C-alpha positions as CSV (number, residue, x, y, z in Angstrom):
1,M,10.2,7.9,-26.6
2,N,8.4,4.8,-25.3
3,Q,6.8,5.9,-22.1
4,R,6.1,2.3,-21.0
5,L,9.8,1.7,-21.0
6,I,10.3,4.8,-18.9
7,A,7.7,3.7,-16.4
8,L,9.3,0.2,-16.2
9,A,12.7,1.8,-15.6
10,L,11.3,4.0,-12.8
11,A,9.5,1.1,-11.2
12,M,12.7,-1.0,-11.3
13,T,14.7,1.9,-9.7
14,F,12.0,2.3,-7.1
15,G,12.1,-1.4,-6.3
16,L,15.9,-1.3,-5.8
17,A,15.4,1.7,-3.5
18,L,13.1,-0.3,-1.3
19,G,15.6,-3.1,-1.1
20,A,18.5,-0.9,-0.1
21,N,19.2,0.6,3.3
22,I,16.3,2.8,4.3
23,V,17.2,6.4,4.8
24,S,15.2,9.6,5.5
25,A,15.5,13.1,4.4
26,E,17.2,15.8,6.5
27,D,14.9,18.1,8.5
28,G,14.4,21.3,6.6
29,Q,14.6,19.7,3.2
30,P,12.2,21.6,0.9
31,A,9.8,18.7,0.5
32,T,6.9,20.0,2.5
33,A,5.4,21.7,-0.5
34,I,5.7,18.5,-2.5
35,A,3.8,16.6,0.1
36,A,1.2,19.3,0.4
37,A,0.7,19.4,-3.4
38,A,0.4,15.6,-3.6
39,E,-2.2,15.6,-0.8
40,A,-4.2,18.4,-2.4
41,T,-4.1,16.7,-5.8
42,E,-5.1,13.2,-4.5
43,K,-7.5,13.9,-1.6
44,K,-11.1,12.9,-2.4
45,E,-14.2,13.0,-0.2
46,M,-15.8,9.6,-0.7
47,A,-19.2,8.9,0.9
48,G,-18.0,9.1,4.5
49,T,-14.9,7.0,4.0
50,T,-12.4,9.9,4.4
51,E,-11.5,11.9,7.4
52,T,-13.6,15.0,7.4
53,E,-11.0,16.9,9.5
54,A,-7.3,17.1,9.1
55,P,-5.4,14.9,11.6
56,K,-3.9,16.8,14.6
57,P,-0.2,17.3,14.6
58,D,1.7,14.6,16.5
59,A,3.2,15.4,19.9
60,E,7.0,15.3,20.3
61,G,8.2,11.7,20.2
62,T,4.9,10.3,18.9
63,M,3.4,9.5,15.6
64,S,-0.2,8.7,14.6
65,L,-1.2,6.5,11.7
66,L,-3.2,9.3,10.0
67,N,0.0,11.5,9.9
68,L,2.2,8.7,8.5
69,R,1.4,9.4,4.9
70,S,2.3,13.1,5.0
71,R,5.5,12.4,6.9
72,M,6.6,9.9,4.3
73,L,5.9,12.3,1.4
74,E,8.1,14.8,3.2
75,H,11.0,12.6,4.2
76,Y,11.2,9.2,2.5
77,Y,13.7,9.3,-0.3
78,P,12.0,6.8,-2.7
79,L,8.8,8.8,-2.5
80,L,10.7,12.1,-3.0
81,A,12.4,10.6,-6.1
82,L,9.1,9.4,-7.5
83,E,7.7,12.9,-6.9
84,E,10.5,14.5,-8.9
85,N,9.8,12.1,-11.8
86,I,6.2,13.1,-11.6
87,K,7.1,16.8,-11.7
88,T,9.3,16.2,-14.7
89,L,6.3,14.8,-16.6
90,E,4.1,17.6,-15.4
91,E,6.5,20.3,-16.6
92,W,7.2,18.7,-20.0
93,D,7.2,21.4,-22.7
94,Y,5.4,19.6,-25.5
95,K,5.5,22.6,-27.8
96,R,9.3,22.7,-27.5
97,T,9.4,18.9,-28.1
98,E,7.3,19.3,-31.2
99,D,9.5,22.1,-32.6
100,E,12.7,20.2,-32.0
101,L,11.3,17.1,-33.7
102,R,10.1,19.2,-36.7
103,D,13.6,20.7,-37.0
104,K,15.1,17.2,-36.9
105,L,12.7,16.0,-39.6
106,N,13.6,19.0,-41.8
107,D,17.4,18.5,-41.2
108,T,17.1,14.8,-42.1
109,A,15.1,15.5,-45.2
110,N,17.5,18.2,-46.3
111,Q,20.4,15.8,-45.8
112,Q,18.7,13.1,-47.9
113,W,18.1,15.7,-50.7
114,Q,21.7,16.7,-50.6
115,Y,22.9,13.1,-50.9
116,M,20.6,12.5,-53.9
117,T,21.5,15.6,-55.7
118,S,25.2,15.9,-55.0
119,I,26.5,12.3,-55.0
120,P,25.9,10.4,-58.2
121,M,25.2,6.7,-58.0
122,M,25.6,6.4,-54.3
123,G,23.3,9.3,-53.3
124,S,20.1,7.3,-53.4
125,M,21.5,4.6,-51.3
126,M,22.9,7.0,-48.7
127,A,19.6,8.9,-48.6
128,A,17.7,5.6,-48.1
129,S,20.0,4.8,-45.1
130,L,18.6,7.8,-43.4
131,Q,15.0,6.8,-43.9
132,P,14.7,4.8,-40.7
133,Q,15.9,7.8,-38.7
134,Y,13.4,10.0,-40.6
135,D,10.6,7.6,-39.9
136,A,11.5,7.5,-36.2
137,Y,11.4,11.3,-36.0
138,R,8.1,11.3,-37.9
139,D,6.5,8.8,-35.6
140,A,7.6,10.8,-32.5
141,F,6.5,14.1,-34.1
142,D,3.0,12.6,-34.8
143,D,2.8,11.3,-31.3
144,V,3.2,14.8,-29.9
145,R,1.0,16.5,-32.4
146,D,-1.8,14.0,-32.0
147,G,-1.5,14.0,-28.2
148,K,-0.4,10.4,-27.8
149,L,2.8,11.3,-25.9
150,Q,0.8,13.5,-23.6
151,K,-1.6,10.7,-22.9
152,D,1.2,8.2,-22.3
153,N,2.8,10.6,-19.9
154,E,-0.4,10.9,-17.9
155,G,-0.5,7.1,-17.7
156,V,3.1,7.1,-16.3
157,K,2.1,9.7,-13.7
158,H,-0.8,7.6,-12.7
159,Q,1.5,4.6,-12.3
160,L,4.1,6.6,-10.2
161,R,1.3,7.9,-7.9
162,N,0.1,4.3,-7.5
163,L,3.7,3.3,-6.5
164,Q,3.7,6.1,-3.9
165,N,0.4,4.9,-2.5
166,Q,1.4,1.3,-2.5
167,T,4.5,2.2,-0.4
168,V,2.4,4.1,2.1
169,I,0.2,1.1,2.4
170,V,3.2,-1.1,3.2
171,A,4.2,1.4,6.0
172,E,0.7,1.5,7.4
173,S,0.7,-2.3,7.5
174,L,3.9,-2.2,9.5
175,Y,2.3,0.3,11.9
176,I,-0.8,-2.0,12.4
177,T,1.5,-5.0,12.8
178,F,3.4,-3.2,15.5
179,K,0.3,-2.4,17.4
180,G,-0.7,-6.1,17.3
181,L,2.7,-7.1,18.6
182,E,2.3,-4.6,21.4
183,A,-0.8,-6.4,22.5
184,Q,1.0,-9.7,22.3
185,D,3.8,-8.3,24.4
186,A,1.4,-7.3,27.1
187,S,-0.3,-10.7,27.0
188,L,3.1,-12.4,27.3
189,T,3.9,-10.2,30.3
190,R,0.8,-11.4,32.0
191,T,1.6,-15.0,31.1
192,I,5.1,-14.7,32.5
193,A,3.6,-13.2,35.7
194,A,1.1,-16.1,36.0
195,L,3.9,-18.6,35.5
196,G,5.9,-16.9,38.1
197,R,3.0,-17.4,40.6
198,T,2.7,-21.0,39.6
199,E,6.4,-21.5,40.0
200,Q,6.3,-20.1,43.5
201,E,3.4,-22.5,44.4
202,M,5.1,-25.5,42.8
203,T,8.4,-24.7,44.6
204,L,6.6,-24.9,47.9
205,R,4.7,-28.0,47.0
206,E,8.0,-29.6,45.8
207,K,9.6,-28.9,49.2
208,L,6.6,-30.4,50.9
209,G,7.0,-33.5,48.7
210,Q,3.6,-33.1,46.9
211,I,5.2,-33.0,43.5
212,S,8.4,-34.2,41.9
213,A,11.4,-32.1,41.0
214,L,10.7,-32.9,37.3
215,Q,7.2,-31.3,37.5
216,L,8.8,-28.1,39.0
217,Q,11.4,-28.1,36.3
218,Q,8.7,-28.3,33.6
219,V,7.0,-25.2,35.0
220,Q,10.4,-23.4,35.1
221,L,11.1,-24.4,31.5
222,G,7.7,-23.0,30.4
223,A,8.5,-19.7,32.1
224,A,11.9,-19.6,30.4
225,Q,10.4,-20.3,27.0
226,A,7.8,-17.5,27.5
227,E,10.6,-15.0,28.4
228,S,12.6,-16.1,25.4
229,G,9.6,-15.7,23.1
230,Q,9.0,-12.2,24.5
231,K,12.6,-11.2,23.8
232,T,12.2,-12.3,20.1
233,L,8.9,-10.4,19.9
234,R,10.5,-7.2,21.2
235,M,13.3,-7.6,18.8
236,N,10.8,-7.7,15.9
237,M,9.0,-4.7,17.4
238,D,12.3,-2.7,17.5
239,N,13.0,-3.6,13.9
240,I,9.6,-2.5,12.7
241,L,9.9,0.7,14.7
242,M,13.2,1.5,13.1
243,Q,11.7,1.0,9.6
244,L,8.9,3.4,10.4
245,K,11.3,5.9,11.8
246,A,13.4,5.8,8.6
247,M,10.4,6.1,6.4
248,S,9.0,9.1,8.3
249,G,12.1,11.1,8.8
250,I,12.9,10.3,12.4
251,E,16.4,9.6,13.5
252,L,16.9,5.9,14.2
253,D,18.3,6.5,17.7
254,Q,15.4,8.8,18.8
255,P,12.6,7.4,20.9
256,L,9.2,7.0,19.2
257,T,5.8,6.0,20.5
258,L,3.1,5.0,18.0
259,A,-0.3,6.3,18.9
260,S,-3.3,4.0,19.2
261,L,-5.2,3.1,16.0
262,P,-8.2,5.3,15.2
263,T,-11.6,4.0,16.2
264,V,-13.9,3.0,13.4
265,T,-17.3,4.3,14.6
266,A,-20.7,2.9,13.8
267,E,-21.5,6.1,12.0
268,R,-18.6,5.5,9.5
269,I,-19.8,2.0,8.9
270,E,-23.3,3.3,8.2
271,K,-22.0,5.8,5.7
272,M,-20.4,3.2,3.5
273,S,-22.3,3.0,0.2
274,L,-21.4,-0.1,-1.8
275,E,-22.4,1.1,-5.3
276,E,-21.2,4.7,-5.0
277,D,-17.9,3.6,-3.4
278,L,-17.4,0.9,-6.0
279,A,-17.7,3.5,-8.8
280,S,-15.2,5.8,-7.1
281,A,-12.7,3.0,-6.6
282,Q,-13.0,1.8,-10.2
283,E,-12.5,5.4,-11.5
284,A,-9.3,5.8,-9.3
285,S,-7.8,2.3,-10.0
286,Y,-4.5,2.2,-11.8
287,E,-5.0,-1.5,-12.3
288,L,-8.2,-1.0,-14.3
289,Y,-6.7,2.1,-16.1
290,D,-3.7,-0.1,-17.3
291,A,-6.0,-2.9,-18.4
292,K,-8.2,-0.4,-20.4
293,K,-5.1,1.1,-22.0
294,T,-3.9,-2.4,-23.1
295,Y,-7.3,-3.0,-24.6
296,D,-7.4,0.4,-26.3
297,D,-3.9,-0.2,-27.8
298,A,-5.0,-3.6,-29.1
299,K,-8.1,-2.0,-30.6
300,E,-6.1,0.7,-32.3
301,A,-3.7,-2.0,-33.7
302,Y,-6.7,-3.9,-35.0
303,D,-8.2,-0.8,-36.7
304,D,-4.8,0.0,-38.3
305,A,-4.5,-3.6,-39.6
306,L,-8.0,-3.5,-41.0
307,E,-7.3,-0.2,-42.8
308,K,-3.9,-1.5,-44.0
309,Y,-4.7,-5.0,-45.0
310,G,-8.5,-5.1,-45.4
311,I,-10.5,-8.2,-44.7
312,Y,-9.3,-10.2,-47.7
313,S,-5.8,-9.0,-48.6
314,K,-3.2,-10.4,-46.2
315,K,-6.0,-12.0,-44.2
316,N,-3.6,-13.6,-41.8
317,E,-2.2,-10.3,-40.5
318,W,-5.7,-8.9,-40.1
319,M,-6.9,-12.0,-38.3
320,Q,-3.9,-12.0,-36.0
321,A,-4.6,-8.4,-35.0
322,K,-8.3,-9.2,-34.5
323,H,-7.6,-12.1,-32.1
324,T,-5.1,-10.0,-30.2
325,W,-7.8,-7.3,-29.8
326,Q,-10.4,-9.8,-28.7
327,A,-8.0,-11.4,-26.2
328,A,-7.3,-7.9,-24.7
329,Q,-11.1,-7.3,-24.5
330,Y,-11.6,-10.5,-22.5
331,T,-8.7,-9.6,-20.3
332,Y,-10.1,-6.2,-19.6
333,E,-13.5,-7.5,-18.8
334,N,-12.0,-10.1,-16.5
335,A,-10.0,-7.4,-14.7
336,K,-13.2,-5.4,-14.2
337,Q,-15.1,-8.4,-12.9
338,S,-12.2,-9.5,-10.6
339,Y,-11.9,-6.0,-9.2
340,E,-15.6,-5.7,-8.5
341,L,-15.6,-9.1,-6.9
342,K,-12.7,-8.2,-4.6
343,F,-14.3,-4.8,-3.7
344,R,-17.7,-6.4,-2.8
345,T,-15.9,-9.0,-0.8
346,L,-14.0,-6.3,1.1
347,Y,-17.3,-4.5,1.8
348,A,-18.8,-7.6,3.3
349,Q,-15.7,-8.2,5.4
350,V,-15.9,-4.7,6.9
351,K,-19.5,-5.3,7.8
352,D,-18.7,-8.7,9.3
353,A,-15.8,-7.3,11.3
354,A,-18.2,-4.6,12.7
355,Q,-20.8,-7.1,13.9
356,I,-18.1,-9.2,15.6
357,I,-17.2,-6.2,17.7
358,A,-20.7,-6.2,19.2
359,I,-20.4,-9.8,20.2
360,K,-16.9,-9.3,21.8
361,R,-18.3,-6.3,23.8
362,E,-21.1,-8.5,25.2
363,A,-18.5,-11.1,26.1
364,L,-16.4,-8.5,27.9
365,A,-19.4,-7.3,29.9
366,A,-20.1,-10.8,31.0
367,Q,-16.4,-11.4,32.0
368,E,-16.3,-8.1,34.0
369,K,-19.3,-9.4,36.0
370,S,-17.5,-12.7,36.6
371,Y,-14.4,-10.8,37.8
372,Q,-16.4,-8.7,40.1
373,A,-17.9,-11.9,41.6
374,S,-14.4,-13.2,42.1
375,A,-13.3,-10.0,43.8
376,L,-16.2,-10.3,46.2
377,K,-15.3,-13.9,47.0
378,Y,-11.7,-12.9,47.6
379,K,-12.9,-10.2,49.9
380,Q,-15.0,-12.7,51.8
381,G,-12.0,-15.0,52.0
382,T,-13.5,-17.9,50.0
383,I,-10.8,-17.8,47.2
384,S,-7.1,-17.2,47.3
385,A,-5.1,-14.2,45.9
386,N,-3.8,-16.5,43.1
387,E,-7.4,-17.4,42.1
388,L,-8.3,-13.7,42.0
389,A,-5.2,-13.0,39.9
390,N,-6.2,-15.8,37.5
391,A,-9.7,-14.3,37.2
392,G,-8.0,-11.0,36.3
393,D,-6.0,-12.7,33.6
394,E,-9.2,-14.1,32.1
395,L,-10.7,-10.6,32.1
396,A,-7.5,-9.3,30.4
397,K,-7.7,-12.1,27.8
398,V,-11.3,-11.1,26.9
399,K,-10.2,-7.5,26.6
400,D,-7.4,-8.5,24.3
401,E,-9.9,-10.4,22.1
402,L,-12.0,-7.3,21.8
403,A,-8.9,-5.1,21.0
404,S,-7.8,-7.7,18.4
405,A,-11.3,-7.5,16.8
406,E,-11.1,-3.7,16.8
407,R,-7.7,-3.9,15.0
408,D,-9.2,-6.3,12.5
409,L,-12.1,-3.9,11.9
410,F,-9.7,-1.0,11.4
411,T,-7.5,-3.0,9.0
412,Q,-10.5,-4.0,6.9
413,Y,-11.9,-0.5,7.0
414,R,-8.6,1.2,6.1
415,S,-8.3,-1.2,3.1
416,Y,-11.7,0.0,2.1
417,Q,-10.7,3.6,2.4
418,W,-7.6,3.0,0.2
419,A,-9.7,1.4,-2.4
420,V,-12.3,4.2,-2.5
421,Q,-9.9,7.0,-2.4
422,Y,-7.0,5.7,-4.5
423,G,-8.4,2.6,-6.3
424,I,-5.9,0.3,-4.6
425,L,-7.4,-3.0,-3.9
426,N,-4.8,-5.6,-2.8
427,S,-6.0,-9.2,-2.5
């Protein structure tokens, strides 16, 4: 009845599920209640880092990032399997388990007594052969009676919830990556259009003898490479989109549009409270929970060794248990320190990403004025249409830089949310 082995087996099963072909649950599967229960159990209001209103339902053929989690809890088979394992632990009848173990203890003891009283000579040996079985039942019975099994099962539930959340984070990362690739695709489209204009100009100049055929060929090769790169980019986008469809219960051949990423407002940044949010993250962290449990187990083993051996009798056994406990203590303290360091670093990164946004907006305002000046020059006939188009490309480039900075801010802030709400702090 080793719950750590159970947890390991479940984790291995889950890992194999992720590596297999991704499938989604059929519409109408009774999983909505599971998702709702999980959301109600885990949702925490953390110092301005959670959404204060429920996300709006997605329109037909679209999906928003804020609805991705609930969709996965309803439709993604690995998460549904984890939920069923969690429900098994939640519905464990410990009273029945205790009664069954008590019956097995009594049956084993009675069998030992019968051997000893009914079989001369060999009875004691046969009774002794049942002692390991009796001891195993006794240990298991004590674990239930003393609440150790219940505590272990709570730890397994915590681990399984953590696995669920880690999977959702992977899906959200795919979503954010897709939006970044969308921006790259738009940028490549503008690049290809600009190369097309250049190719037209170079073709004319080649005919007039102003450039060589090799120079024209180099421009054409650049355009072909850009078009090839765009095809590869779109293939990667299609693959990510199919993964997200599978993980959220959408048929793979159905069209899907991913909504824009939510905006991180200045008000949300202001509501971040380092010390309060750190305390919430530490309380929710499975990483710290597991480190603390390892420390507690080592301390319990040390106390048992001290009681069993004393300081002087069998000193080696006692000293070994003591060093194991002290090593676990240092490991636990290091885990706490490392976690706090990562959290404080993430807090600073969010703040820094927010201040970069302000600089990018100023740069965009300046570039918009430059484009307006170019548009006026074009209207006055002092620059060509190609020069105006190039100025438009420069403006689009600065807009892309701002959009990229906004995605970076959202990514950092979303990581901060996951840390505060669920204790997950990936490096």
